[in-house]
C-alpha positions as CSV (number, residue, x, y, z in Angstrom):
1,M,-60.2,119.3,136.4
2,P,-60.5,115.8,137.9
3,S,-61.1,115.5,141.6
4,S,-58.1,114.7,143.8
5,F,-60.3,112.7,146.2
6,P,-59.5,109.3,144.8
7,V,-55.7,109.9,145.1
8,V,-56.0,111.2,148.7
9,F,-58.2,108.2,149.5
10,I,-55.6,105.8,148.0
11,W,-52.8,107.3,150.1
12,F,-55.0,107.1,153.1
13,L,-55.5,103.4,152.6
14,I,-51.7,102.9,152.0
15,A,-51.0,104.8,155.3
16,I,-53.5,102.5,157.2
17,F,-51.9,99.4,155.6
18,I,-48.4,100.5,156.7
19,F,-49.6,101.4,160.2
20,R,-51.3,98.0,160.6
21,H,-48.2,96.2,159.2
22,H,-46.0,97.9,161.8
23,M,-48.5,97.1,164.6
24,R,-48.5,93.4,163.6
25,K,-44.7,93.4,163.4
26,N,-44.4,95.1,166.9
27,D,-47.0,92.7,168.3
28,K,-45.0,89.7,167.0
29,T,-41.7,91.1,168.4
30,Q,-43.4,91.8,171.8
31,E,-44.8,88.2,171.8
32,K,-41.3,86.8,171.2
33,V,-39.8,89.0,174.0
34,S,-42.6,88.0,176.4
35,S,-42.3,84.3,175.4
36,A,-38.5,84.3,176.0
37,F,-39.0,86.1,179.3
38,W,-41.5,83.6,180.6
39,N,-39.6,80.6,179.3
40,K,-36.5,81.9,181.1
41,E,-38.6,82.4,184.3
42,Q,-40.0,78.9,184.2
43,S,-36.5,77.4,183.6
44,S,-35.1,79.3,186.5
45,L,-37.7,77.8,188.9
46,V,-36.5,74.2,188.4
47,V,-32.7,74.8,188.7
48,R,-31.1,72.8,191.5
49,K,-29.5,74.6,194.4
50,K,-25.9,75.6,193.9
51,E,-23.7,77.0,196.6
52,L,-22.0,80.3,196.0
53,A,-18.4,80.2,194.8
54,P,-15.6,81.8,196.9
55,E,-15.2,84.6,194.3
56,D,-18.9,85.5,194.6
57,Y,-18.4,86.9,198.1
58,V,-17.4,90.5,198.7
59,E,-13.9,90.6,200.2
60,I,-13.8,92.8,203.3
61,H,-10.6,94.6,204.2
62,L,-11.5,96.3,207.4
63,T,-10.6,94.5,210.6
64,D,-11.4,95.1,214.3
65,E,-7.9,96.6,214.6
66,D,-8.9,99.3,212.1
67,L,-11.8,100.5,214.2
68,K,-11.9,102.6,217.4
69,D,-13.0,102.4,221.0
70,Q,-15.5,104.5,222.9
71,A,-12.9,106.8,224.2
72,Y,-11.8,107.8,220.7
73,Y,-15.4,108.9,219.7
74,D,-15.9,110.6,223.1
75,N,-12.7,112.7,222.5
76,L,-13.8,113.4,219.0
77,G,-17.1,114.9,220.3
78,H,-19.2,112.2,218.5
79,S,-20.0,109.6,221.0
80,E,-22.9,108.4,218.9
81,L,-20.5,107.0,216.3
82,Y,-19.4,104.2,218.6
83,R,-22.8,102.5,217.9
84,Q,-22.0,102.6,214.2
85,D,-18.5,101.4,214.8
86,T,-19.9,98.5,216.8
87,Y,-22.3,97.8,214.0
88,L,-19.4,97.7,211.5
89,R,-17.6,95.2,213.7
90,D,-20.6,92.9,213.5
91,L,-21.0,93.4,209.7
92,I,-17.4,92.6,208.8
93,K,-17.8,89.1,210.2
94,K,-20.8,88.3,208.0
95,P,-20.9,87.1,204.4
96,M,-21.8,89.6,201.8
97,V,-22.5,89.6,198.0
98,N,-23.1,92.3,195.5
99,F,-25.5,91.1,192.8
100,Q,-27.4,94.4,192.5
101,H,-27.0,94.4,188.7
102,T,-28.1,90.8,188.2
103,T,-31.8,89.9,187.9
104,N,-33.5,87.5,190.2
105,T,-34.2,85.3,187.2
106,D,-30.5,85.1,186.3
107,L,-29.6,84.4,190.0
108,R,-32.2,81.5,190.0
109,L,-30.8,80.1,186.8
110,T,-27.3,80.2,188.3
111,Y,-27.9,79.2,191.9
112,G,-31.4,77.8,192.1
113,T,-34.5,79.2,193.7
114,A,-33.6,77.8,197.1
115,M,-30.6,80.1,197.3
116,I,-32.5,83.4,196.6
117,T,-33.3,84.0,200.3
118,V,-29.7,83.4,201.3
119,I,-28.4,85.7,198.6
120,E,-30.9,88.5,199.5
121,S,-29.8,88.4,203.1
122,Y,-26.1,88.7,202.1
123,E,-27.0,91.6,199.9
124,I,-28.8,93.3,202.7
125,T,-25.6,93.0,204.8
126,Y,-23.6,94.5,202.0
127,N,-25.9,97.5,201.6
128,A,-25.8,98.1,205.3
129,Y,-22.0,97.9,205.2
130,I,-21.8,100.6,202.4
131,T,-24.4,102.8,204.1
132,T,-22.5,102.7,207.5
133,L,-19.1,103.4,205.8
134,Y,-20.6,106.5,204.1
135,R,-22.4,107.8,207.2
136,M,-19.3,107.4,209.4
137,G,-17.0,108.8,206.8
138,E,-19.2,111.9,206.4
139,T,-19.3,112.6,210.1
140,L,-15.6,111.9,210.7
141,M,-14.7,114.4,208.0
142,T,-16.9,117.0,209.6
143,A,-15.2,116.2,212.9
144,G,-11.7,116.6,211.4
145,D,-10.4,113.0,211.3
146,D,-9.8,112.9,207.5
147,E,-7.5,110.0,207.7
148,F,-9.9,107.6,209.3
149,A,-12.8,108.9,207.2
150,C,-10.8,108.4,204.0
151,K,-10.0,104.8,205.1
152,L,-13.7,104.0,205.5
153,L,-14.8,105.7,202.3
154,E,-12.0,104.0,200.3
155,E,-13.1,100.6,201.7
156,G,-16.6,101.4,200.2
157,I,-15.0,102.0,196.8
158,V,-12.8,98.9,196.9
159,V,-15.7,96.6,197.7
160,G,-17.6,97.8,194.6
161,S,-20.1,100.4,195.9
162,D,-21.8,102.6,193.3
163,N,-23.0,105.1,195.9
164,R,-22.7,108.4,194.2
165,K,-22.6,110.4,197.5
166,L,-19.7,108.2,198.7
167,Y,-17.8,108.8,195.5
168,L,-18.3,112.5,195.6
169,L,-17.4,112.9,199.3
170,L,-14.1,111.1,198.7
171,A,-13.5,112.9,195.5
172,N,-13.9,116.3,197.1
173,F,-11.5,115.3,199.9
174,Y,-8.9,114.3,197.2
175,K,-9.4,117.6,195.4
176,K,-9.1,119.7,198.6
177,N,-5.8,118.0,199.4
178,G,-4.4,118.1,195.9
179,Y,-4.6,114.3,195.4
180,I,-5.1,114.4,191.7
181,K,-3.7,111.0,191.0
182,E,-6.1,109.4,193.5
183,L,-8.9,111.4,192.0
184,Q,-8.1,110.0,188.5
185,L,-8.0,106.5,190.0
186,L,-11.5,107.1,191.4
187,I,-12.7,108.0,187.9
188,D,-11.1,104.8,186.5
189,K,-13.0,102.9,189.2
190,A,-16.3,104.6,188.3
191,N,-15.8,103.6,184.7
192,D,-16.2,100.0,185.8
193,L,-19.6,100.6,187.4
194,K,-22.8,99.3,185.8
195,S,-25.2,101.8,187.5
196,L,-27.6,104.0,185.6
197,T,-26.0,107.1,187.0
198,K,-22.5,106.1,186.0
199,N,-22.1,108.7,183.2
200,L,-23.3,111.5,185.4
201,L,-20.9,110.4,188.2
202,I,-18.0,110.3,185.8
203,K,-18.9,113.8,184.4
204,E,-18.9,115.2,188.0
205,L,-15.6,113.6,188.9
206,T,-14.0,114.8,185.6
207,E,-15.2,118.3,186.4
208,L,-13.5,118.2,189.7
209,I,-10.1,117.3,188.1
210,T,-10.6,120.0,185.5
211,S,-11.4,122.7,188.1
212,S,-8.3,121.5,190.1
213,E,-6.1,122.2,187.1
214,E,-7.3,125.7,186.4
């Protein structure tokens, strides 16, 4: 009976050939991706400065008239919130942008390298705004002022926040009060998000509606 060694050896050589072929193919693909990336990076570094367009800015809806005075927070039993309220008054007067899902390379290609520092400062202001809205809303709901809390949390949604905790806090308030229409609108808003946790958030919001209908 002839030995099977030559056949096995041939198949071994074929396997090595296929493996090396795929490795070379992957290397070429990686080279193309890397080359495209660095070409894009180099191009972005020589783009002339371009001012932000009016539509690039986040439109703020809160005003000084919507916020409260020290006496309000004292009566609520949360005097410490007045500092955050004062902080909000300062933030709403500053320019904000929300480019969290746009790479720095794409921002440089659009607005030039000279604008990156300005854009980053506007984004820091935006993130501070969202964080303060959530923290105040959470404390206000605990303190019993659902109306004011809801106003602050809804502002966060309107200006494009993808803060999961903010969404869920507002969603649970809607569910507790039977605001199913508002809860559905919240899901529709979440569908427009680009965050990595978008699908999980939509699943959690949908489950709240389902449990409300049982």
